[in-house]
N, C-alpha and C positions, 0 to 999 in steps of 0.2 A: 504488568511488563510496563515502564516505561514509555512514554512516547520517544525520546532520544533513540530507544532501544529496537523501536520499529522502525523510525526514518532511516537509523545506520544501515541495519539490513534492505529495504528498498533500495539505497543509497548503494549500498556497493556493489548491487544489480544495475542496478540506473543511474549513474553519475550524475546525470546531467537533470534528475527529476525536480522536478516542483514537487516538493512534499507542505501538504496540512494535517494534521490529525486533531482530534478532537476527543478528548475521553469522554466519553455519554454518561457514566454513572459517577467517576469520580472511581472507581475501583481497578482501574488499569485492567480491566478484564475487554470492554465493551468500547471499540474504536468505530470511528467515522475517520475514514482518509479520502484526501484527495492528490492522485497523481497523476503525473501530466510529463510526458517521457517524451521524445522523438525515436523511441524504442518499440511506440505504440502506432506509429506511421504503416498505414495499410492493414493493420490488423484487427478484428473483430470484438466486440466490448468483452465479447467472452473470451477471448484470445488473451487480451489483455488485463482480464481479472486472475486468468490463471498464470500469470506470466507474476502478478505481484504475488499472487500465492505460493507460485512457487522460491520466492525470493524470502518468503516469510520463512518457509519451510516448516519445520518443528514447531513452532510457537505457534502455527494454527491448530496444533492440538494438545497444544499446553496452556501456556500463561493466555493466550487472547483465545475468549469465548464466543467473541460475536467480531464481525468487523462490515461495518457498511463501506461501502468501496465503489469508487468514482474515479472514473482512469480517463483520461483524452490525449491526443496528439497534441503536440503547441500547435495556436492559429498559426495560418502561415502568413 
């Protein structure tokens, strides 16, 4: 799966998101992602991660084998 496809899925759910992706192995299935969005304000880290996983949907069960995820709300 391409970084562009992953970013598109995330931005569909979080249009304001700042998304940084890194393909950890070069194979398109192990990724590191940093997502910063206003949607995360007041949410726990677990809730934030669940929101991103929901945005990625079926990709998490298929083309994405591993995802190292960092999430946060923008600085105040």
